[in-house]
DRENLUMMI-942165 format. One record per atom (N, C-alpha, C): x, y, z; residue in one letter. Coordinates in steps of 0.001 Angstrom, whole numbers, plus 500000, padded with zeros to 6 digits. Example, Ala and Ser with C-alpha at 12.3 -4.5 7.8 and 13.67 -1.06 7.14 Angstrom:
<pts>
513190494310507800A512300495500507800A513200496700507800A512850497750507080S513670498940507140S512900500030507870S
</pts>
This chain:
<pts>
518255518249487850M517263518804486859M516610516936486073M517766516401486919K517152515263485426K516321514248486102K515931514018486926Y514670513571487333Y513583514627486460Y513832516398486664M512004516427485873M512473516648483754M514023515599483326E514370516930482360E513256514884481397E513909514105482751R513799512774482056R511516512923481912R511064513087482909Y509514513139482327Y508784513543482251Y509896514762481554L508894516361480686L509282515237479187L509787514613479044K509886514012478023K508902512843477874K508695512179478448V508119510116478500V506384510430479435V506380511841479090I504666512054480207I504061513594479840I502945513297479030P502161514180478137P502101515614479222P501662514906480595E500620515687481371E501292516184482677E502421515758482785F503635516699483108F503699518456482753F503600518431481735N503928519309481056N502528521110481399N501800520014481500S500622521096481724S500561521657483691S500657520407483990Q500999521451485696Q502315522335486401Q500937522953487044K501824523944488011K502264523314489261K504125523992488933A504826523620490176A504546524115491602A503753525574491393E503952526396492354E502474526556492895E501562525301492244T500408525309493233T500220524298494002T499753523906495083S499746523464496446S498401522057496003S498269521187496551L497430520053496497L496497520438497932L495469520453497640K493736519817498535K493810519159499078K494619518588500246I494304517215500861I494487517368502426I493691516513502476K493631516111504174K494502514880504543K494591514056505692F495653513263505869F494498512765506975F493988511391507174K493127510379507652K493523509599508755K493959509236510198L493561507802510657L491996507417510824L491504505833510825N490150506061511206N490193504727512356N489705504993513404K489377504355514139K489048502707514278K488540502258512736D487962501483512408D488374500758510729D487918499906510129T488522499660509355T487925500175507965T487691501501508166Y486577502070506496Y487960501945505986Y487764501731504585P486300501965504238P485396500017503782P486376499747504553N485743498359504603N484881497573503009N485681498350502289I485620497906501050I486620495788500420I485628495081499711G486562494086499961G487228493149500348G488327492564499492K489003491534500240K489575491879501896K489714492944502170S490751493643503035S489719494405504140S488562494015504153K487779495135504618K487619495022506123K488760493645506660L488411493254507807L489634493413508318L490666494060508061V492091494401508200V492033496304508241V492763496711509335H492126497805510042H493565499084509303H493189499680508853K493828500469507505K494838501980508463K496127501889507490G496391503482508055G496046504344507755G497329505565507578L496728507284506775L496398506905505452L495142507641505340I494202507752504500I494307509345504454I494312509615502442P494114510616502189P492877511413501953P493203512039501896I491033512822501450I491719513975500965I490616514629499213L491268515426498525L490029515905499231L490418517273499413D489119518819499775D487835518327498800D487450518891499742N486132519496498974N485235518510497816N485923516504497758S485685515648497038S485031514563498049S483995513314496368P483449513099497771P484400511125497051P484860511545496422I486235510348495921I486947509878497166I486273508058497048N487198507554497474N488828507123496838N489846507312497251L490833507356497066L491854506297497616L491012505814498118C491826504132499105C491334503235498253C489887502862498017E489658501592497225E489364500890498188E490300499731497790E490340498570498788E491904498495499264E492535499552499256G494276499177499362G493516499777501722G494782499684501730L494991499410503152L495443501021503439L495192502138502327G496506503234502527G498187503088503540G498544503889503860F499680504482504574F500275503430505283F501274502756505898G501924502774506935G501224501480507639G501023500602507322V500294499468507923V501615498301507659V501481497600509074P502632496692508663P501970495329508876P502270494847507953I502685492808508485I503104492335508636I503144491706509315L504160490242510355L503642489204509290L505630488273508887Q505452487292508777Q506101486328510030Q505008485153509895Y505875483863510821Y506259483325509683Y506527481658511095R507099480944510080R506026480467509596R504582480199509680R503132479294509431R502329480752508783R502309481947509762D501413482669509336D501800484092509244D500892484821507796F501060486487507853F500043487275508910F500076487920509817Y499437488523510962Y499234489429510168Y498076490072510514F497535491685510263F496651492288511355F496943493363510883P496012493772511720P494577494315512218P494663493279512919G492403493183513369G491334494088513853G492891494364515338S492594495472515849S492988496826515656S492575497698515585G493008499306515628G492555500923517210G493495500802517336A493095502650518105A493591503575517972A493114504531517211V494353505979517302V494256506667518562V495916506234518972T495996507172520360T495961508578520480T496494508928518994K496557510109519441K495875511046517712K495050511786518289G493898512945517043G493905511482515649G493379512195514942E493077511722514499E492666512184512540E493221513553512235D493293514787511463D494312515407511307D495452515038510319L496785516743510884L496383517004510479L494827517711510197E495210519394510002E494749519879511320E494379518817512539D494236519405513865D495118519221514258D496582518061513969Y497571517534515231Y498407517383514129Y500055517751515147E501374517629514067E501510516718514006E501530515644514611I501780514491515033I500217513565515073I499553512019514712I498759511495514251I499538510171514952I499248509310515564R498713507640515758R497983507271515818R498749506098515199K497908504732515742K498397503240515815K498012502878516865K498467501631517542K497689500524516617K498289499363516186F498069498386515404F497967496555516377F497044496378516150T497648494174517156T497132494055516150T498254492765516315F498294491134515141F497528490573515616F495876490671515119N495524489127515443N494591488813514629N494990488556513541L494092488441512308L494666487705511226L494629486217510930I495647485269509415I494434485017508533I495014485013507042E494322484821506557E494254482734506354E492936482515505590R492984481476505306R491781480838504452R492082479528503742N491522479334502218N489778477874503197N488988478538501946Q488208477693502741Q487395477105501569Q486755476324501215K485836475500500820K484386475294501009K483484475370499629N482448475397500387N481497476318501530N482006477517501043N481995478770501779N482544478622503564N481300477317504234N481191477309505693N483219476487505781N483152475403505446K484441474771505890K485346474771505382K486444475007506400I487647475369505783I488237474357505222I489259474256504657C489862473484503974C491196473160503837C491879474439503187S493194474015503624S493497475419504320S495344475676504136F495517477018504960F496250477575503826F496010478794503610S497139479621502527S498078479969503287S499776480031503350W500489479845504362W501305481758504123W501366481420502645V501857482626502317V500367483757501233V500062484449501694P499128485405500622P499727485393499671P498943485560498100A499429486089496955A499509486929496803A498519488396497945R499123489432497416R500032489612498233R500331489262499597I502111489704499753I503390489513499012I503301488622498979V504882486965498222V504166485933497612V504704486494496263N503498484988495155N505030485349493634N506434484210494113Y506697484178492678Y506254484155492061Y505714483038491280L505709483442490428L504761484247489230L504805485207490006Y504030485999489989Y505348487436489302Y506660486875490205K508229487843489971K508720487334488356K507894486079488374S508545485790486991S508429485888486116S508857485926484842R508361486574483623R508363484764483018R508528483848483466Y507772482979482701Y505756482574482879Y505819482867484534F504551482794484539F503774483115485207F503751484901485485G502927485823485791G502195486344484517G502446486193483949S501255486473483094S499864485323482841S500552483852482306Y499449482932482588Y498543483147483790Y499252482936485136L498366483458486285L498087484352486403L498538485774486294S497674486781485235S496069486220484623S496348485195484083Q494947485502482741Q494149483983483790Q494941483219485054W494375482402485535W493534483154486620W493690483854486600E493466484907488150E491659485435487296E491940486213486214K490737487045485809K490088485940485155K490084484770484835L489116483870484614L488231483106485888L489050482927486935R488561483027488291R487660483149488434R488141484610488748R486637485699488764R485440486341488098R485600486003486795Y484851486081485869Y483866485205485384Y484303483701486191T483580482353486019T482668482431486846T483225482922488498G482403482346489667G483383481156490373G484937480320489822I485226480102490147I485932480440491606I485874481601491781E487293481666493113E486320481609494315E484471481531494194D483339481884495398D483483480779495307D482757479448494331K482421477997494370K483401476841495000K484810477707494332I485647476439494508I486558476643495934I486757478094496016S488137478610497112S488296479310497392S487640480299498570S487582482072498871S488127482068500123S489166482729500106T489575483416501392T488621483789502488T489421483754503958C488975484145504802C489710484836506094C489299485828507083F489895486042507665F489424485674509205F490358485363510080I490244484875511614I490457485432512418I490392485600513628K490842486027514065K491274485117515659K492303485729515954V493311484976517038V493864485081517744V494465484563518495H495898485558519975H496741486496518984H497015486927519473S497434488682519505S499385487996518860S499561488189518178K501900488846518758K502103489702518469K500993490530519457G501737491923519765G501107493294518444G501731494144519790T501179495513518478T502329496377518058T502052497375517307A503047498313516952A501998499400516273A502716501079516567I502537502500516209I503381502797514580I502217502892514385S502309504005513722S502141505690513707S503007505993513192E503229507304514183E503925508521512476E502482509332512239F502964509985511538F502762511792511488F504082512210511103R504326513334511452R504393514657509878R503582515814510028Y503263515993508710Y504580517432509328Y504848517609507943K506027518467507592K505724519674507143K506031520828507044P504709521842506173P505770522886505151P507230522890505397S507530523156504925S508187522111503450S507395521136503394S507912520519502355S506617520031501810S505599519581502532G504164518568502944G504776517168502621G505281516890503698E505781515203503406E504658515472504998E504653513902504466V504197513099506077V505601512085506405V506159512484507691L507077510824508423L506900510361508632L506670509147508651V506503508281509328V507209506889509874V506949507135511025K507570506328512434K506898504764512438K507560504327512716I506145502511512761I507613501879513641I506907501821515082F507785500878516117F506457499556516455F507795498936517236F507576497405517278F507163497071518296F506026496435518821E506318495498520576E505667494139519906E506291493530519020V506243491954519038V506842490766519417V506316489486519063D506755488313519746D507921487809518136D508863488005519350K509582487506517510K510272486009517778K509493485873518103N510259483731518407N509299483543516881N510160482731515830N509776482409514858N509545483682513312N509242484741513976L509494486201513222L510368485906512218L509967486252510899Q510523485809509669Q510908487260508778Q509978487726508729K509469489536508354K508947489845508405K509228491858508222I508081492510508637I507738492749507296I506581493370506776Y506468494152505921Y505105495297506515Y505565496736505564I505129497977505453I504520498137503650I503106498056504275C502005498464502673C501231499659502884C501723500343501929N501539501948500891N500302501510499897N499300501673499827E498570501685499481E497074502392498837E497361502282497998L495392503502497512L495015502730496428L493955503239495554G493417502537494457G493994502197493572G493560501018493262G494245500441491903G493044500921490597G492057501552490709S491216501844489316S491962503699489038S492868504051490486L492812505177490021L493817505567489741L495187504682490701F496851505310489937F496956504070489679F496910504321488257T497851503689486849T498664503113486697T499510503804487245E501023503790486654E501949504410488076E503263504054487397Y504136503958488407Y506095504164487843Y505804505504488563L507748505876487554L508084505653488740L509804505532488712D510467506147489862D512110506765489665D512621506866490568S514363507284490652S515250506824489389S515017505382489045S516133505414488292S515831505237487089S514171505467486780G513676506217485716G512862505314484818G512293503915485657L510865502743485079L509776503480485742L509539503103484277W508106503829484442W506949502740483740W506273502467484015L504609501342483595L503112501927484591L503075501037483044K501506501478482546K500372499932482956K499377500840483827S498567500080484322S499231498148484209S498693498258483272E498868496018482838E500102495750482896E501247496834482685E502565496002482746E503366496005484135E502133496681485277I502529496635486813I501968494811486828I502486493989486922K502340492243487322K502237492000488380K502008491738489241G501738491226490645G502551492231491777G503614491621492277W504402491991492984W505669491603492330W506242493139491604Q508140492755491534Q508874493517492658Q510045492857492842E510819493911493582E511541495346492290E511783496524493334V512660497964492672V513822498175493555V514242498627492924K515621499895493376K515662500953492936K515220501631493465A515545502921493506A515419503974494457A515287504587494260E514926505940495721E514555506826496281E513687506658495141W511341506661495752W510801506444494171W509383506196495263G509186505558493720G507670506001493712G506665506576492806A505279506928493508A504239506547491678A503059506505492677F501969505848491644F501372507194491420F500417507093489972Y500342508466489189Y498355507837489302Y497916509097489315S496738508599488777S496228509627487786S496372509001485921K495897509778484883K494757511092485075K493449510248485938I492006510501486106I492269512295486935I493552511962488322L492569513053489002L493966514220488503L495230513467488445K496187513612487847K496810514446489192K497366512960490030I498308513438490781I498352511953491141I499496512406492344G500320511418492574G500595511041494119G501349509598494358F501510509638495947F503595508915496186F504135509341496760K505292509153496664K505577508534497985K506502507341497497V507930507161499128V508868506456499338V509694507251499746M510391507198499863M511081505746500590M511925505281499148M512332503643499601M513679504104500313M514198503879501522P515318503473502553P516032502273502138P517365502177501948P517839501773500927P517436500363502126P517856500132503520E518535499422503880E516825498166504092E516158498358503657L514813498099503012L515219496702501878L513602496283501209K513158495675499804K512343497009499844K512449496671498555S510935497118498132S509926496353496751S509173496693496857F508159495895496082F506748496984495438F506856496896493881I505541497134493757I504590496019492993I503367496791492954G501970496308492802G500801496988492500G500020495792491589R498497496412491281R497270495601490404R496440495146491604E495272494258491203E494272495377490730E493038495192489662T492062495815489770T490788494684489315T489711494824490283F488518493477489272F488278493511490461F486492494383490145S485569495135490882S486551496117492154S485298495929492869N485622496740494764N486408495641495123N486529494204494768R486776493297496220R488440493491495438R488658493774494441H490595494062494454H490577495276493106H491086495715494066S491789497515494314S492594498247494428S493507497786494044W494690498260495178W495803499015493991W497112499526494563S498138499982493339S498663500151495150S500193500234494884G500872500062496452G502127499551496125G502423500245497217I504676499791497482I505044499235499053I504732498522499123I505524497817499859I506758497418500781I507333497609501494F508722497457502597F508713496143502874F509785495323502356S510372493864503577S511010494002504573S511485493622505702S512115494168506671S512738493493507199S513349492567507468K514058491603509065K513605492135510068K513456491668510668P512797491936512476P513709492516512533P512666494145513041V513376495752513702V512622496439515172V512905497235515396D512022497748516530D511218498396516173D512295499398514825E511216500309514112E511630500390512970E511327501153512188I510867501802510496I510644503332510143I511555503558509671V511539505435509082V511297505332508274V510043506585507313Y510701506704506088Y509554508194505607Y509404508404504776T508285509883504081T507872509012502830T506639510271502769I505410510329501907I505149511673501614I504251511239500437K504198512958500142K502630512789499341K502105513343498728M500915513504498068M500247514287497320M500594514597495719D500990516089495610D500678516112494119D500184517185493027Y501054516509491904Y502253516116490969Y501861515467489988L503240514839489614L504933515678489406L504194516830488988K505186517627489152K506358518073490336K505279518714491802N505382518703492882N506850517362493310N506103515887492888I506404515493493830I507804515311493468I508167515316491941I509421514672491445I510124516090491884I509847517442490795R510603518327492014R511638518351493741R510304517518494071C510695517779495775C511652516486495349C511486515986494956C512849514758495256C514230514996494351C514090515948493765N515037516322492742N515898517521493300N515464518229494698G515587519138494919G515770520700495023G514761520810493340D514779522259492719D514090522504493963D
</pts>
């Protein structure tokens, strides 16, 4: 009961939830880049949860679950094309799959049309200054100032450009009825020449999922989650106080795990857990979306 007892003491909502109640939710893969919001609108999305009989967009600008990104020596390659190769809805199929093609890179541009410089390391993935206790607060305020004043759009904004593909990855999602978990397997067939790292994104809406907690006892609220920061735990979960639900991601020990959150209108609105790995052929982990008490209880083995 170590997790249950720990969070009963610090999270008021935890006491009012019935663990025996199951969340009515569906998971779906889209053939396109839906929901087409914000900066990530051209990037193909992963598994997206949908609340039963609800119009709420849980993903917002996030990428969904199980989205791979490749880091080469000079560029990050995003999935700019995708194809659902088996099924779309986990309610109808035990296993569904999406094939991602890495043919999209990000560039900084000036004066709207003229490309002026290259952003070899997008801040959304790896921003070492954000992780620094000395510069994180300063940069956060600077980013807000840029967006409020329109400096970001007038001076320097980013765009995605289609390029020659570096290969493909297949994300497979298998629903486990006994636990309510989704097993994620990602298989890579990519060019390994100059490939440095692989990232796996698990992101939903930043305005909805505002709090983070994990098995180490770490508990962060909204603005305490600044940029990307590394965490070490067996699992991590983002929680929505508005909806009273959360998503939990098991953290394989062989991978590095980072958490992050950003909210500014629809253009930047995501919360998530990202994995970093050396080049491999396969990555496996599990996710679960449910009421907070249920996902903690599941991890605790009750």
